[in-house]
N, C-alpha and C positions, 0 to 999 in steps of 0.2 A: 542647423539642428539635425541630429540624427534620428530617424523615425524608427521606432519599435512597434510593430503590430502584434498585439496580444489577442489571440482568438480564443474566446471562452473566458467568461468572468465569474465562474462559480466559486465555491468556497475556498478551493485550493489556490485561487489566484490572488487572494487578499494580501498576503505578506509579500508575494512577488511584486504586485503593483505598488505597494507602499515603498518597498525598498528602492525600486527604480525611480519613483517620484522624488524620494529623499535625495537621490544622486542626480536628478535630471538637470539641475541648473549647472553644477560643476562639470558634468559629463556631456552637457549640451544635447540632451535627449528630449524628444517629444514622443509620448505614448498615444497610440490609437488603440483604444480598448473596444473590441468588437464582440458582440454577443447577439444571440437571437432576440434577447430582451434588451431593448434600448434603455429601459428604466434601470435594469441591473447594471448595465455598462456605465450609465451616468452616475449611479451611486458609487461605483468603484473608482471614478476619477478623483474622488475626494475634493472636488471643486478646484482642483489644482490647475494653474494656468499652462502647465506643460502636458496636459492630457485632454484628449478628445474622445467622446463616446460615439460610437456608430452602431446602427443595427446591421447585423450581418447573418444571413442565411447561408450556411456553409455549402448548401446544395445549389445555391444560385451562382453559377459559374461566373457570370459577369460581375456580380458584387465581389465575389472572392478574389478574382484576378485583379480587379481595379485596386482593392485594398492592398494586396501583396505587392503589386508593381511599385507602389509608392513607398514601400518600407525598405530600410537597410537590413533589418533582421526581423524574422517572424518567430514568435513563440506560440505554439499551439498547445493549449490546455483542454483540447477536445478529447472525447473518448478515443481510445487508441485506434480503432478501426477507421476513424475519420481522418487521420493524419496523412494518409497517402496522396490524396488529391491536393492537399496543401503542399506537401513535399514536391510533387510534380510541378506545381506552379512556382515554387521557390526555385526549382531547377531552371525553368523556363526563363524566369526573370533575374536569375543569378543572385538569389538572396540566401543568407545564412538562415538555418532553421534549428530551433531548440524545442525538444519535447521531454516529458517526464516518463514516457511510456517505453515498454520493451520494444526492441528492434524487431520488426516484422520481417518476413521474407521479402515482401514487396519493398520495404524500406531499404533492406540490405542490398536489393538489386540496383539501387541507385548509387552505390558506393563509387564505382569507377567513374561515373559521370560527375559526381560531386567533386571527386579529386581532380579531374580534368579542368573543372571550372573554378578551382581554388575555393571551394565552399566547405564550410563546416556544417554538417548535419548531426548535431549533438543530441543523443537520446539517452533514456535511462538516467536522468540527471535530477531525479526527485529524492524521495526517501528510500523506498524499497520497490523498485531499483533506483539507486542513486547514491545516497550517503552510505549505504551498505557497501557498494563497490569501492567508493573512495576510502572509507575508513579501513576496510579490509586490505586494499592494495597498499596503503601507507605502511602497514605493519609487515605484510608479506615482503615488500621491497626492502624494508629495513633489515629484516632477517636474512634475506638473500645477500644484501650488500655486506653483511658481516661474515658471509661464508656459510650461513646456516641452510638447513634443508627442512622444508615444511613436510611434516608427517601427517598431521591432522588439521582440518579446518571445519569449524562448526559456526554457523551464523543464525542468529534469531532476531526477529523484530515483531512488534505488535503495537497497534493503536488501541489504547485503553482509556479508561476514565481515571482521572486524577484521584488520589486517595481522599481528598476532602469532598469529592463529589460522588464517591462510591456508596450508593445508598440502596442497592438492591441485592438480593441473595445470589445473583449471578455474577456480581462484581464486574459488570459490563454494561456499557451503553454504546450506542452507535456513534463513532467518531469519524467515519467516512462512509462511502456508499453502502447502504444496508443490503442492497441486492448482492454485492460482492461478498458480504459476510455470510449471507444465507447459502450461497452457491460455492463457498470456499471448499477446495479439495476435490471438486468433481472434474470429470473429464479424463480420468485415467489414474492408474496407481501412483502413489508416491514412490520415487526412486531415489536411492542414495547409496553411498558406499560406507561400510562400517568394518574397520579393521581388515581391509583388503577383500571383503565379501560384499557383493551387490545385494541390496535389500529392496523388497517391494512390499508395499502396504496398499491393498485395495481400499476404496472409499468406504466400504462397509465396516472396516476396522480402523480407519484412520484416527478417530478420536479416542480410541482405547490404547493407543501406543504413544504415550507422551513421556517426556523427561522433565526433570525439575531443575530450575535455576534459582539462584539466590542473588539479590541485588541489595547491597548495603542501603539502609534507611527506607527501603521500599518493600522488603519481605521476599516471600517465596512466589515463584511463578512456575507455570508449566508451558511446554511447547509441543506442538504436533508438527510432523514433517510436511514441508511444502511438496508441491506435485513433482517437480523434477530438479533435483539438486545436482545431477550429473553434468548438466550443460555448462556448469561453472568450472569444470576441470580445465578445459582449454582456455576459457576466459581469463582465469586467474593463473594459468600456467601451473596447475597442480595435477598434472597427468600422473605423477609418481605418488601422490598422497594416498595414504591408507584409508583415511576416513574423510568423507565430504558430505555434509549434512546441513541443510537450511530448514528453519522451522518458524512457525508463527507463535507468538507469545500470547498467553492468556493467564488470568489469575487461576490458582489451583482450584480444581473442581468444575471449571467451565466446560472442559471437553467431555467429561463423563456425563454431564447433564445434557449437552448438546447432542450427544450420541443418542439420546432417546428420540429426538426429532428424526435423525437419520434412520434409525431402525424402524420407525413407524412409516417412513416414506414422505414425511412432510417437507423435505428439502428438494423434492423432485421437481424439476422445471420442464419435463418432457411431454406433459399432457394437460389438458384442460379439465377442470372439474365442472360438470355439466350444470349444476345448480348453484354456482358460486355467488351469483348476484343476490340471492335471497338467503344465503347461508348465515347462520349465527356462528359464533365461535365454538359453541357446544356442538352444533351440527358438523362443523369442520373436523373436530376431534373424533366424533363418532364415526365419520366416514372411513377412518383408518382402523376401526376396531370391529371385532367379530360380532355378529348379531347374537343377542340373548333376550329371551322374552321378559325377563324380570330384572336382570342386573342393570345398575345405573352405568352411565358413562364413566363416572369416576372409578367404580368397581372394576369394570372391564379394562380400563386403562392400567390400573395398579396390577391386575392379574397378568396382563400381557407383558408389562415391563418388569414384572416380579419385584415390585417396590412396596414397602409398607406405608401406612398412613402417617407414621411418625418419621419417615425417612426424609432427609434434607432434599432429596431429589423430587419428592412429592411436593414439598413446600415450595420448591422453585417453580413447579408447574402451576400451582395454585396462585402464586404471586402474579403470574402473568394474566390472571383472570380468564383462563382458557375455557372454563366451564360456564361462562355466562351465556344464558340463552336469550338475552335481550339485545346484546350488542350485535349489530349486523356488519358483516365485512364489506358488503356493497361493492364488489369487484366483479365485473362482467367477464366471462370466459377466462377466468384466472386459473393459473397452475397452482399446485400445492405450495410451491416456493414463494409465489407472489402473495398468496394469502398469509403465509407464515411471516413474510416480511411485514405486511400490514399490521398483524397482530403484535409482533415484537416492537414495531415503531411506536405503538401506543404506550409501551412501558420503558422502552430504552432510548427514547429521544432525549438528547441533552437539554436540560432546562436552562433558562436565561443566565443563571449564576453558576452553572456547572463549568468545569474545566476539564480538558482532555490531557492525555499523557502519551508520549511515545517512549518505548523501551527498546533498546538495541543492545545486543550482547554477542560478541565474537569470542571464540576460543581457538587459539593457535597452538598446536603442538608441533615442536621443531627440535632438531638436533644440531647443537653448535659445539664444535671442538669435542665431539664425543660424549657430550652431556645432553640429556633429554630435559627439555623445559617446556613450560606452557605459559603463554600470555593470555590473560583474560582482559578484554576491552569492553567497557560498558558506557552506555550513554542513556540518560533520562532527560526528557524535555517536557516541561509543563506549559500548557497553553495560557495565554493572557486572558482571553475572554472568548465569546462566541464567534467573533469575527477573526481575530488573530489567534487561531487555535495552534496547538502543537503540530497538528497534521498540516495546517496551512503553512506554518513556518518551515517545517522539515521538507515539504514537498516544493514549495514556492521559492524559498530563498536560494537553494542551489541552482534553480533555473535562472533566476535573476542575475546571480553572481556570474554564472557561466556566460550569460548573454553579454554582459559588459566585457568580460575577458575576450570574447570573440570579436566584438566591435573594436576593441582596443588592440587587436593584433597579438594578444598574449597567448592565445591558443593558436599554435602554428601548424597543427596537424590537420589536414583536410580529409574529407570523406565522411561516410556514415560511421559513427563511432559511439562508444559509451565511455564514462569518465574513469578510465583505469591508468591513465598516464600521469606522471608526476606534474607536468605543466598544467594539468587540469585540477587534480585533487589537492595539491599542496596549497595553492592560494584559496581555493574554495573552503577547505576544512579550517584554515586559519581565520578566514572571514567569518565563518559560521560561529566560531567561538564567541564573537562579539555579540551574538544573539542568543546565547544560552545553549548552543548545541556543541558540547564538547565531551570527549571520551576520556575516561579514566582507565589507565592501564595498570595491571598488577601482574608481576612475574611470579609464577608458581614453580617450585623446584622440579617436579616431575609431572608427567602426563598422567591425567586421570582417564583411564580407559572405561568406556561403557561396557557393561556385560551383555 
């Protein structure tokens, strides 16, 4: 039996584990599912005879190294900053490694040593990053193979609530880490290239600079720019492209409403609110508003945000029960962002019968034989249930498929890498179609330029 160690048994690991267990007998696999919670790890084994659950504290060096030494391949589903110690152990014991996270500088520094040891350290093999890389490179390579030149590339992705579960005015529920949603876009200006001109959007304006997308059968969406689109120029070989833009998808109207939180300072994670432990939601809102001897919190907020009582923006705030003076946040030494996350969690948590949805949309502008054309490539994936969500599918399945390809010697390129080679993306994208992850391509006669 070939041993695969999976470190981290959270929500994104469910589809990954099921896929590998379904293939475990034929592929002669044994999975060791490790998590800080033994109970959670045991649950994820699905009582399968080819799976073993263990409790593992990633900070316990002895536990970690013993588990890694016994594996043929290690899958780390830990938070990104925790991968590096796992990677060093994999190098020490000469084990392949797969993660769904962006390649850090520390990880990249292991590239030469991984190559020298004939090891594959595959990263960015989830959804975004992951499926976005693979689906984009498939079309980029096809255009180049025909002699075409890429002029523009735009890519958008979003984790959303499925239409049948869309039950609030925000048209949004948490389908992945709520903290990441609250902090999205912070840490620097969004940078992208538009018609040959570098563009920069500071965080304070990020959610007011959106563009619209249309997806057949699913309606209209909006997208705001990701933090740094420019780093993909060299990754995708698009150094001569005139437009390079990556964005996050939401339903129309979300960004304008979210901008109210940004302007008030409620997404700030840089300081602690002194009285957060005893604070009601109403107290929390009032903390960001100017003092007035007689005006209520509601009036002060409408005046500050310049919105009327019958405005849909106001209705969205009221729907969140923000002005309730009975409900206690009960978070000690909390930042504004942490309190906002708690408040939104009360309203935006997926219910037992809710389903999530992933939408990905690429636009490729290119010139072929003197004719300018555009290819739009779209993918929509709906989750099955609360365990096998669309997010779990699209993050976990590429990780699982890549792991098998590595073990079976189908991925022959060694070193620290992301999935932009044909030997990686062709078999993975083909296999994903069997699980409802497939792209529909449409050729448009001429490029639509943004103004």
